[in-house]
FIMARKOL-76026 format. One record per atom (N, C-alpha, C): x, y, z. Coordinates in steps of 0.05 Angstrom, whole numbers, plus 5000, padded with zeros to 4 digits. Each point is the difference from the previous one (the first is absolute). Last residue first. Layout:
<recs>
XYZ;...
</recs>
This chain:
<recs>
142514251581;499650294994;502650154999;497648934978;501250185020;499750294990;494249044988;501350224985;501050205020;498648915017;499050275004;501550214984;497948924984;502250195004;498950285002;494249294981;500849995029;502550185005;496149854912;498850225016;500749995029;503849614906;500449945028;498950225019;498850074906;500149715003;500249915029;495350924960;502549905014;499849705003;495350964950;499949715002;502749905011;498050934998;497549914988;499749705003;505950485075;500049994970;497349904990;502250595092;499349734991;500049994969;506350735049;497249944996;499649714991;508350565013;499049905025;497049934999;506250304929;498850225015;498749915026;504049394940;502150185008;499050245015;493749384966;501649875021;502250205009;494550284929;498549985025;501849885023;503450044911;499750275012;498749995027;500549204950;502550085011;499950275013;492349684955;500649845023;502650095014;497850414919;498350095022;500549845025;504449734922;501150255010;498450105024;496949244955;502549945014;501350255011;492250094948;499449885026;502549935015;500850344913;498950205017;499449895028;503049414933;502150185009;499050215019;493949394961;501849865018;502150205011;493950334935;498649935025;501949875020;503450194914;499550255015;498649945026;501449284942;502550105011;499650255017;492649644951;500749855024;502650105013;497150384917;498150055021;500849875027;505149864921;500350275009;498150065023;503149014992;498650184983;500350285010;503149015031;501550224989;498450144978;498449175053;499050245013;501350254989;502249154963;497149985005;498850255013;509249694969;498950264993;497050015006;508149314999;499050125025;498950284995;502849514921;502150065019;499050165025;495349184936;500350294999;501850095023;497749044943;501350135023;500250294995;494749054961;500350294997;501250115026;499348994947;500450155025;500550294993;499649214940;497350055011;500250135028;508049774951;498350144981;497250075011;509549925054;497749834995;498150154982;508350345038;500449854975;497749814995;501450565079;500350184978;500149864973;499749565086;497450104992;500250204977;507949615043;498549814983;497350114990;509350555016;497749925017;498049844984;508850414973;499249724997;497749915018;503850895000;499349944972;499049724996;498650455097;502349954982;499149924973;493750645059;500849724997;502649984984;497150835069;499549914973;501149724996;496649845067;499550244984;502350205002;496048925024;502450164999;499650234981;492949425016;501549945025;502750145001;491650444946;501749764998;501449965027;490950554948;501949985021;501649744997;492550264947;501350265002;502250005020;494549214935;501050105026;501350274997;494049124953;500450294997;500950115026;499248994947;500650145025;500550294994;494949044955;501450254997;500550125028;496349124987;499850104972;501450264995;501649125067;499550295002;500050114971;501249125003;498250025023;499250295005;506349694933;497350084992;498150005023;509949834996;498349774998;497250074990;506550685014;501149824980;498149764996;498150635068;499650124974;500949814978;501549745089;497149994994;499450134973;508950035032;499349724994;497049984992;503250845030;501249934974;499149724992;497650285086;498550154979;501049924973;504749685073;497549854996;498250144980;508150425024;500649754986;497449844994;499450795054;500650064972;500549744984;493750175085;502549864996;500750024970;493850745056;500149764983;502849885000;498050795048;497649845006;499949744984;506750714993;500649785018;497549845008;499850814946;501149784985;500549755017;492250745018;502849965006;501049754985;491750514971;500450045029;503049985006;494549844917;500950275003;500450075029;497949124931;501350075025;501050294999;493449154949;500850285000;501250075028;497449074933;500850115026;500950294997;493549204945;501850234998;500550115028;497448954961;499150255014;502250214996;499849044970;500050234981;499250265013;496749155049;502249994981;499750234980;496550115100;499149884975;502350004980;503150015101;498650174981;498949834976;505549625068;497250025009;498450184981;509549874992;498649764991;497050015008;505950675031;499550034971;498549764989;503050005090;497650164996;499450054970;507749485023;497649885010;497550174995;508650334976;499249774983;497449885010;500550985030;502349814996;499049764984;497150975053;499449884974;502549844992;500650425080;497449885003;499149874974;508550505031;499849774982;497449845004;500550685073;502349964982;499849744985;493950315071;499250024972;502449974980;501049965097;497749824994;499350004970;506750585037;501049735000;497849804993;498450934958;500749925027;501249724999;495550854932;502149795003;500649965030;490250334960;502750095009;501949765001;491750024929;500449975029;502950095007;494449844914;500050275012;500349985030;499749414897;501150015027;500150295010;494149344925;501450255004;500850045029;496349234920;500650055028;501750255002;492949424928;501950225003;500450035031;494749324974;501150034973;502250215000;495949425088;501150244986;500849944971;496649435078;497950144987;501050204978;505549475063;498849834979;497850144984;504650475074;501649954977;498649834979;496350255091;500050204978;501249894974;499949515083;497350014989;499950194975;508149915048;499449744988;497250004987;502950745050;501350004974;499349744986;492850325070;502849935000;501150014972;491050225019;501050015028;502949915003;493750524921;501449755005;501350025027;491350564951;502249975019;501249725000;494750694924;499849765016;502549975018;494750884955;502649855002;499749775019;494150804966;499549724993;502649854998;498350935029;501349954975;499949714991;496150315083;499350214981;501149944972;502349435073;497249974993;499250204978;508750065036;499749764985;497149964991;502050725057;501150044974;499649764982;497349935089;498350194986;501050054972;505049455059;497649874991;498250194984;510649905021;498150224999;497349904988;508849495052;498050004979;498150245003;510149595027;498350225009;497950054978;506049334982;499449945028;498150215011;500249724896;501350195018;499249935029;498349704888;500849905026;501450225015;492349894911;502450125014;500549865026;494550024895;500149865026;502650105014;493250264908;502250075019;499749845026;497350054886;499149905026;502350045020;498550634911;501449785013;498649915025;498150754935;498449765001;501549765009;502850944996;500949834977;498449745000;498750615070;499350154976;500749854975;502649655084;497149974996;499050154975;509050105025;499549734990;497049954996;503150805040;500550004971;499449734988;499350085093;498050174988;500350004970;506549545050;497449865000;497850174986;508650375016;500149804979;497349864997;501150605070;499950154975;500049804976;501149635086;497350104995;499750154974;508649705027;498349784993;497150084995;506050655032;500649934972;498249774991;499250275091;499350224982;500449924971;499249145054;500550275012;499350214979;499848965003;497850184992;500250275016;505849074974;500450255013;497950204991;501549254937;501249955027;500650275012;493049644919;501650215011;501049925028;495749564901;500549975028;501950225009;492849834913;502450145011;500249955030;494849524910;500150045029;502750125008;493950094904;502049855013;500050075030;494550434932;499049755010;502049825014;503850734934;497350005010;499149725008;508450264956;500049955029;497249985012;504349744897;498450195016;500449935030;507549784920;497749905016;498550245012;506749844906;500050055028;497549885014;506449874905;497349985011;500250025031;506850434920;499649795019;497150005010;505750404912;497650045017;499449755016;508050574941;499449745011;497850025021;505950554929;497150035005;499149725009;510150555000;498449764996;497150065006;507850615011;499049984972;498449754994;503750345086;502149874984;499149964971;494150365064;502350184999;502249894983;492449485017;499450214981;502350204998;500849275062;499849914972;499650234981;499850185092;502749944992;500049914971;491750145041;501350264994;502949954990;495249245028;498950114975;501350274993;502449565081;501049854977;499050134974;496850355081;502950074997;501149864975;490949815025;500450284990;503050064995;493449215020;502649984988;501150274991;491749805051;499850084972;502749994986;498949765093;497749874986;499950064971;506750435054;500449714998;497849864985;499150935018;502249954981;500549704996;493750285064;499050024973;502249954979;502750005091;498049794995;499050014972;505850695030;501449754997;498149774993;496150835018;501750034976;501549744995;495050075079;498349954976;501650034974;504350205081;499349715000;498449944975;501750905017;502449864989;499549704999;493550545041;500050044971;502349854987;499750015094;497849844989;499950024970;506050565044;501049725000;497849814989;497950925009;501949964979;501149714999;493950275070;498850024974;501949934978;503050045090;498449764995;498750014972;506250635053;500749874974;498249774992;499550575083;500950184978;500449874973;497649665095;497850134986;500850184977;507149815080;497849834990;497950174986;510150145034;498050164985;497849824988;507850075091;499549894973;497650144988;508050035090;497650094987;499749864972;505449895099;500049904973;497350074987;506550325091;497449984987;500449924971;506449765083;500150154975;497249984987;504149595085;498150225001;500250194976;504249125019;501850245003;498350255000;495849164989;501649975024;501750245006;495249964919;498250045022;501549985027;504649824919;499250285001;498350065025;502349114983;502350155008;499450305002;493349414968;500649955029;502350175010;497850024908;498150155016;500549965029;505949934911;499849865025;498350165019;499449994890;500850165024;499749825025;497349744911;502950054998;501150155024;490649814989;501549755004;503050034997;491850624993;502350055018;501649755005;492250504928;501449765008;502450065017;494450704960;498749855022;501549765010;503051034955;498649754992;498949865025;507850605011;498550094976;498749754989;503750205103;499849834977;498250124979;506150385083;497550064986;500049834975;505250085101;500149864974;497250044987;505950555084;497649904987;500749864974;506650375062;497550065015;497549884988;511849945004;497649934986;497550045018;509350115032;498850234986;497249944988;507049455051;497650105014;498550214985;501849234948;499750135026;502650135009;499349474921;498850274996;499550155026;503449104996;502150194991;498950284997;494149315025;501950055021;502250204991;493649704937;498850175020;502050075022;502849394935;499650264988;498950205021;500749095024;502650124998;499850294989;492249485002;500850085027;502750145000;495250084908;500349785019;500750105027;496350294902;500550155025;499949805023;500450024889;500449825022;500850165025;493650364916;502849985009;500149815024;492650364939;500449725007;502949955007;496850975008;498349824984;500449715010;501351025053;501149764987;497949854984;503550905059;497749954983;500849784982;504350305100;500149884973;497250034988;506050585082;497749844990;500649884973;506450505051;497850025020;497749814992;510949904975;497450084991;498050005023;509749694989;499750295003;497350104990;502349075001;501650105023;499650295005;499349274908;498750105024;501950095022;502549614911;498850264999;499250115027;503849114981;501950204991;499050295002;494349265020;502150035021;502150214992;493449744937;498950175021;502050055022;502449414932;499950274989;498850195021;500349095021;502750104998;500050294990;491849535003;501050065027;502750134999;494750154911;500549765017;500950095028;493450574932;502749965009;500249765018;493150384915;500349905027;502949935007;499650864966;499249745012;498849824980;506650895002;498249854982;499549735012;501950995050;501349764990;498049844984;501451085050;498649794984;501949774994;498350855076;502149844986;498649774986;497051015046;499249744988;502449884986;497250775080;502249924982;499449724990;492150695032;501849795008;502349974979;492150604999;502650115007;502049795009;490350004966;500749925028;502650125009;496250084910;499050205020;500849925029;501949424925;501850245001;499250205021;494549244984;502549935013;501950235002;492050124953;499449965028;502549935016;500550084906;499750265013;499549975030;500249224950;502750125001;499950285013;492049514984;501549905023;502850125002;493650154927;499950195023;501649915024;502949634902;497550045014;500350185024;505849284925;499450275007;497350035014;506949155000;497450084991;499550295008;508049495024;499850024971;497450124990;502249835095;502050184989;499550064970;494549385047;499750265013;501850204985;501049114977;497650114988;499450285011;507349505036;500550114974;497550124987;503349885107;498149894980;500350154974;505150215082;501049794983;498149914978;503250825077;497849924982;501049804980;502950475102;500849834978;497649914984;502250905066;498349784993;501149854977;501850795084;501349874977;498549744994;498451025055;499349714997;501349894975;
</recs>
C-alpha cells in the first residue's frame, strides 16, 4: 500500500502515532500541506490512499488519483476542501476524526479572547522591548458570549464560559435541549436574534455556501459596538474586508482568529496589520495531546477501510466498504 501523508502537525509532532503508522508496513510519501489543487495534481496517481489535512482534493484530483485510490482519510473534521460529492460518486470512502480536538480548540478560543481583553500581546511586546507600559484591560465576567454552532467545540466553549461567569446564548439549527438546560444556555432561533445580544461572538460552524461570509458588513452592524469576534472555525466564514472596516471604525473591538481566507497569508494580508487583531497560524488543534488523537484515529480509519472493515467515522457512509 502506498499512502500520501500531507498534514504537517502529524509529521512534526512526536508521539505514538508514528509507531502505529510504521507498524502498518505501508509505503509513506510525505508532502508539506495544505496543498493546492495544482500541487495535488502533480502528486497523485500512484497512491492507494491519502491521509490529508486541508489540501484541495477536488474532482480533478480525485479523477487523476483513480483507479488506484481506495480511501481518503481526513486528519480532522472539516471537509470543505474535499469534493465530497465527487468522492461519493466514485465510491471512494471519505473518513474523518470527530471528537478529537474539541477541547484544545475551545481552550485556544479562550486564549485569544483573554488576550484581547487584557491587551496581552501588546503588553508582552512592550516589556520585551524594554518598556514598562501598563495598559488598562477589561474583565469578561458578566458579559454575553454568543456561540454560532453548538456542536462539540461550541459545547466545550460554553462549559468554560459558564466557569468564567459569562452569560451564554447560542444559535444552532440542531439544538441539544438537555445540554442547554444543564449549562444554563439561552437559545437564539436565528443569527439576527443572536447578534444584538453579543459582547463576544465565537464561530463554530462548518463552511458551506450558506455560511460563507456569514459575518459581513451587515451582520457586524448588528453586534454591540465594540464587540469581540473569535473565529477558530474557517476563515471564509467572514468577509475579510468588512472585518478590517469594522475594526477601524470601532464597531468591532477586536478580532481573534486562528484561520484566514488564505493560508498561509501573503505579507500584505490586511488582518496582519490591524493592531486590535490577533491572528494565530491555524494552531487551535495543534497540541501534543490532540495531534496524537487525530493521527491515531486517521490511521485506524484507513487501516479498517483497507482491510474491508467499517471505519470509525465516515462522511459518506452510503459508500460501501469493499472487502
